[in-house]
C-alpha positions as CSV (number, residue, x, y, z in Angstrom):
1,M,-191.2,64.7,48.6
2,E,-192.3,62.1,51.4
3,L,-190.1,60.3,54.0
4,H,-192.3,58.7,56.2
5,R,-195.0,56.5,54.6
6,H,-195.9,53.2,55.2
7,L,-197.0,50.5,52.4
8,E,-199.2,48.6,54.6
9,G,-201.1,51.8,55.3
10,S,-201.4,53.0,51.8
11,L,-203.7,50.1,50.4
12,R,-206.8,51.5,47.9
13,L,-209.8,50.5,49.8
14,R,-211.1,49.4,46.2
15,T,-208.1,47.1,46.1
16,I,-209.1,45.6,49.2
17,M,-212.6,44.9,48.3
18,E,-211.5,43.3,45.0
19,V,-208.9,40.9,46.8
20,A,-211.9,40.1,49.5
21,R,-214.2,38.8,46.7
22,A,-211.2,37.3,44.5
23,T,-210.1,35.1,47.8
24,G,-213.7,34.5,49.0
25,M,-212.8,36.6,52.4
26,T,-215.9,37.5,54.3
27,V,-216.5,40.2,57.1
28,P,-218.3,39.8,60.0
29,L,-221.6,41.4,59.9
30,H,-221.2,43.4,62.9
31,T,-218.4,45.1,61.7
32,G,-220.6,47.1,59.1
33,P,-218.8,47.9,55.9
34,L,-215.2,46.8,55.0
35,G,-214.0,50.5,55.2
36,N,-214.7,50.5,58.9
37,L,-212.1,47.8,59.4
38,V,-208.9,49.3,57.6
39,Q,-209.6,52.9,57.7
40,V,-210.5,55.7,60.6
41,Q,-214.1,56.5,60.7
42,T,-215.7,59.7,62.1
43,G,-216.9,59.1,65.5
44,E,-214.8,56.0,66.7
45,P,-212.2,56.4,69.4
46,N,-209.0,58.1,68.4
47,T,-206.5,55.6,70.1
48,F,-203.3,53.8,69.3
49,Q,-205.1,50.3,70.0
50,T,-207.8,51.4,67.4
51,F,-205.5,52.4,64.8
52,L,-203.3,49.3,65.3
53,A,-206.1,47.4,64.7
54,K,-206.4,48.5,61.0
55,F,-203.4,46.8,60.4
56,A,-204.5,43.8,62.0
57,T,-207.2,43.3,59.6
58,L,-204.9,44.4,56.9
59,R,-202.5,41.8,57.2
60,L,-205.2,39.3,56.2
61,F,-205.4,40.5,52.4
62,Y,-201.6,39.8,51.6
63,R,-202.5,36.5,50.0
64,S,-200.2,36.1,47.1
65,P,-197.5,37.4,45.1
66,D,-199.5,39.2,42.6
67,I,-201.5,41.0,45.6
68,I,-198.1,42.5,47.2
69,H,-196.9,43.3,43.7
70,R,-200.2,45.3,42.9
71,I,-200.3,47.2,46.5
72,T,-196.7,48.2,46.0
73,R,-197.4,49.6,42.4
74,E,-200.8,51.4,43.5
75,A,-199.0,52.9,46.5
76,I,-196.4,54.7,44.1
77,E,-198.6,55.6,41.6
78,D,-200.9,57.2,44.2
79,A,-197.6,59.1,45.5
80,A,-196.9,60.1,41.9
81,L,-200.6,61.3,41.4
82,D,-200.0,63.6,44.5
83,N,-196.9,65.1,42.6
84,I,-194.5,63.3,44.8
85,R,-191.1,63.1,43.1
86,Y,-188.9,61.3,45.7
87,L,-190.6,58.7,48.0
88,E,-189.2,56.7,50.9
89,L,-191.8,54.1,51.3
90,R,-191.2,51.8,54.3
91,F,-192.7,48.3,54.5
92,T,-192.9,45.4,57.1
93,P,-192.1,42.2,55.7
94,I,-193.0,40.3,58.3
95,A,-196.4,41.8,58.1
96,L,-196.8,41.2,54.2
97,S,-195.5,37.3,55.0
98,R,-197.6,36.3,57.7
99,A,-201.1,35.6,56.1
100,E,-199.5,32.8,53.6
101,R,-196.0,32.1,55.6
102,F,-194.2,33.6,52.7
103,P,-190.5,33.7,53.1
104,L,-189.3,36.8,54.3
105,G,-186.6,37.0,51.8
106,E,-188.9,36.4,48.7
107,V,-191.5,39.2,50.1
108,I,-188.6,41.7,50.0
109,D,-187.6,40.6,46.4
110,W,-191.1,41.2,45.4
111,V,-191.5,44.7,46.7
112,C,-187.9,45.7,45.6
113,E,-188.9,44.6,42.1
114,S,-192.6,46.3,42.1
115,A,-191.2,49.5,43.5
116,E,-188.4,49.9,40.7
117,K,-190.7,49.4,38.3
118,A,-193.4,51.5,39.5
119,G,-191.0,54.1,40.1
120,N,-189.6,54.2,36.5
121,D,-193.2,54.1,35.1
122,F,-194.7,56.7,37.3
123,N,-191.6,58.8,37.3
124,V,-191.0,58.7,41.1
125,Q,-187.7,58.0,42.7
126,V,-188.5,55.4,45.3
127,H,-186.1,54.1,48.1
128,L,-187.5,51.5,50.6
129,L,-187.0,51.3,54.4
130,V,-187.6,47.8,55.9
131,S,-189.7,48.1,59.2
132,V,-189.9,45.9,61.8
133,N,-192.0,46.3,65.0
134,R,-191.3,46.9,68.8
135,H,-194.0,44.0,69.8
136,E,-192.7,41.2,67.5
137,S,-189.8,38.8,67.9
138,V,-186.6,40.2,67.9
139,E,-185.1,37.0,66.3
140,L,-187.4,38.2,63.1
141,A,-186.2,41.3,63.2
142,E,-182.6,40.4,63.3
143,Q,-183.6,37.9,59.8
144,V,-185.1,41.0,58.3
145,A,-182.3,43.6,59.0
146,W,-179.9,41.0,57.5
147,L,-182.1,40.2,54.5
148,A,-182.1,44.2,54.0
149,A,-178.6,44.7,54.4
150,D,-177.7,42.1,51.8
151,G,-180.3,43.7,49.2
152,K,-179.2,47.1,49.8
153,K,-178.3,47.3,45.6
154,R,-181.9,46.8,45.3
155,N,-183.1,50.2,46.6
156,I,-183.2,49.3,50.3
157,V,-181.8,52.3,52.1
158,G,-182.6,51.9,55.7
159,I,-184.3,50.4,58.6
160,D,-187.4,51.5,60.8
161,L,-188.6,50.4,64.0
162,A,-192.3,51.2,64.6
163,G,-195.2,49.3,66.6
164,N,-196.5,49.5,70.0
165,E,-194.4,52.3,71.4
166,A,-196.4,52.8,74.6
167,E,-195.9,49.1,75.8
168,F,-192.8,47.8,74.5
169,D,-189.3,48.9,75.0
170,A,-187.0,49.5,72.1
171,S,-183.5,48.6,74.0
172,Q,-183.5,44.9,72.9
173,F,-183.3,46.3,69.2
174,A,-180.3,48.3,70.0
175,G,-177.7,45.4,68.6
176,I,-179.8,45.0,65.2
177,F,-179.6,48.8,64.7
178,R,-176.0,48.9,65.3
179,E,-175.3,45.9,62.8
180,A,-177.6,47.6,60.3
181,R,-175.7,51.0,60.1
182,E,-172.3,49.0,60.1
183,S,-173.7,47.2,57.1
184,G,-174.1,50.7,55.6
185,L,-178.1,51.1,56.2
186,H,-179.8,54.6,57.2
187,T,-181.6,54.4,60.5
188,T,-185.2,55.8,61.7
189,V,-187.1,55.1,64.7
190,H,-191.0,55.7,65.7
191,A,-190.5,57.4,69.0
192,G,-192.0,60.3,71.2
193,E,-195.4,59.3,69.8
194,W,-197.2,57.3,72.1
195,A,-194.5,57.6,74.9
196,G,-192.6,60.4,76.0
197,A,-189.4,62.3,75.4
198,Q,-187.2,59.6,76.9
199,S,-188.4,57.6,74.0
200,V,-186.7,59.9,71.6
201,R,-183.6,60.0,73.6
202,Q,-183.3,56.3,73.6
203,A,-183.9,56.2,69.9
204,L,-181.0,58.8,69.3
205,E,-178.4,57.4,71.9
206,E,-179.3,53.9,72.3
207,L,-180.4,53.0,68.5
208,G,-178.5,55.4,66.8
209,A,-181.7,57.0,64.9
210,E,-180.7,59.7,62.0
211,R,-184.2,60.4,61.9
212,I,-187.2,60.1,64.5
213,G,-190.9,59.2,63.4
214,H,-193.4,61.5,64.9
215,G,-191.2,62.6,68.0
216,V,-194.1,65.1,69.1
217,R,-193.9,64.4,72.8
218,I,-190.1,65.6,72.8
219,L,-191.3,69.0,74.1
220,E,-191.7,67.2,77.3
221,D,-188.2,67.4,78.1
222,E,-186.0,70.2,77.3
223,A,-182.7,68.2,77.4
224,V,-184.1,66.0,74.9
225,V,-185.0,69.0,72.6
226,A,-181.6,70.4,72.9
227,L,-180.0,67.1,72.3
228,A,-182.0,66.8,68.8
229,R,-181.7,70.2,67.7
230,D,-177.9,69.7,68.4
231,R,-178.1,67.2,66.0
232,Q,-180.4,68.4,63.7
233,T,-182.4,65.4,63.8
234,V,-185.1,65.3,61.3
235,F,-188.5,64.7,62.6
236,E,-191.0,62.8,60.4
237,V,-194.2,64.8,61.3
238,C,-197.7,63.2,60.6
239,L,-200.4,65.7,61.5
240,T,-203.5,64.0,60.9
241,S,-202.2,60.4,62.0
242,N,-201.4,62.1,65.3
243,Q,-204.9,62.6,65.9
244,H,-206.1,59.6,64.8
245,T,-203.9,57.7,67.1
246,G,-204.5,59.8,70.1
247,V,-201.5,61.6,70.4
248,V,-203.5,64.8,70.4
249,A,-207.2,65.3,71.4
250,K,-207.5,68.1,68.8
251,M,-205.7,69.2,65.8
252,E,-205.3,72.5,67.0
253,E,-203.4,71.2,70.0
254,H,-200.8,69.6,67.9
255,P,-197.3,70.5,68.8
256,F,-196.1,70.9,65.3
257,I,-195.4,74.9,65.6
258,K,-194.1,74.7,68.8
259,M,-191.6,72.0,67.6
260,K,-190.7,74.6,64.9
261,A,-190.1,77.5,67.2
262,A,-188.1,75.3,69.2
263,D,-185.7,75.2,66.0
264,L,-186.4,71.4,65.7
265,N,-186.0,70.4,62.2
266,I,-189.4,69.1,61.1
267,V,-190.6,67.8,58.1
268,L,-194.4,66.6,56.9
269,N,-195.6,63.6,56.1
270,T,-198.6,61.2,55.5
271,D,-198.0,58.0,57.4
272,D,-200.6,55.8,56.4
273,P,-202.7,57.8,53.7
274,S,-205.4,55.4,53.0
275,I,-206.2,54.5,56.6
276,S,-206.2,58.2,57.3
277,Q,-207.9,59.3,53.7
278,I,-205.5,61.8,53.2
279,T,-202.7,62.8,50.7
280,L,-199.4,64.7,51.5
281,G,-201.2,67.7,49.7
282,N,-203.9,67.6,52.5
283,E,-201.2,67.7,55.1
284,Y,-199.4,70.8,53.4
285,Q,-202.9,72.7,53.4
286,L,-203.7,71.7,56.9
287,A,-199.9,73.2,58.3
288,C,-200.9,76.4,56.4
289,E,-204.7,76.6,57.2
290,T,-204.8,75.6,60.8
291,F,-201.3,76.6,62.1
292,G,-200.9,79.6,59.8
293,M,-197.7,77.8,58.5
294,S,-196.5,80.6,55.7
295,Q,-195.7,79.3,52.1
296,V,-192.0,80.5,52.9
297,V,-191.7,78.1,55.6
298,L,-193.7,75.3,54.1
299,K,-191.0,75.6,51.0
300,E,-188.2,75.7,53.9
301,R,-189.5,72.3,55.0
302,I,-189.6,70.7,51.6
303,L,-186.3,71.4,51.1
304,A,-185.5,70.1,54.8
305,A,-186.9,66.9,53.7
306,A,-184.7,66.5,50.7
307,R,-181.8,67.2,52.9
308,G,-182.9,64.9,55.3
309,S,-183.4,62.1,52.8
310,F,-181.1,59.0,52.6
311,L,-180.2,59.6,49.4
312,P,-176.6,59.5,48.2
313,V,-175.0,62.9,48.8
314,D,-174.7,63.5,45.1
315,Q,-178.3,62.7,44.3
316,R,-179.5,64.7,47.5
317,Q,-177.7,67.6,46.1
318,I,-179.6,67.3,42.6
319,F,-183.1,67.2,44.2
320,I,-182.1,70.2,46.5
321,E,-181.2,72.1,43.4
322,K,-184.3,71.0,41.5
323,F,-186.5,71.7,44.2
324,T,-185.0,75.0,45.2
325,Q,-185.2,75.9,41.4
326,E,-188.8,74.9,41.2
327,L,-190.1,76.4,44.5
328,Y,-188.3,80.0,44.4
329,S,-188.6,80.4,40.5
């Protein structure tokens, strides 16, 4: 089960190369292989600027409805190959629309249609979250939220705020998130990744976030830890991604275990599996081998993801019972 995976960070390198050839796109010679532009490479700086630059390149490839259908289908197929049974896949309509100025509503429809079909084909239950970025227009974010609320029947269950947390404040999106909640959408916010614990407090108190994307800097303020602990807020932790974005200098320094020791409700995710060249299975293995997480605790965290999902209550209980049986039988 995975709650935090970005469609735009899940493109197969082979697909990107095929799209580049088919559309006549060229890569500047000084950049080297195309993979250097869209995947984290050994030796390059681990900073949020370097990481976000991968998305800037990827935005050039969303050139047709067929491409958007294809990348959605392949992202879900890859999740199925990683034995993921339930996936909350977040996507950024503004990013997918920009290269060819597609109408946002049509982009949302294309992803919804492809996700529904691929989920059925690959036996993965897929729900979608629309994502908007802090560093982009509030007016566009409002349009995306309105379209998402109108399309809840098409497997959109929530809204996410992502983007450059270090340089852009989230408060301007508070009204949009309030209206999204009133329309029935769930809410999750990237916070406490490139900014400190107060960003987590803001996400919880001003934006009404039900879950926090990353949140690994929350330990900088015990009062915010207590707030999140009392609410049993789910933290969508992404180990490898946090190293690639420079949140932690070394994997061994990741506060993952300290967050667990503080009784925070953490679950494991990939974030951007293609950019980081990982699977969810890799992250489980990393948690066990690098941080000494026991199989017992890992199973607990898988069930915590089921409990923290944006599934309707009855469907959530079905997954909890199914996973409990499989994990403990």
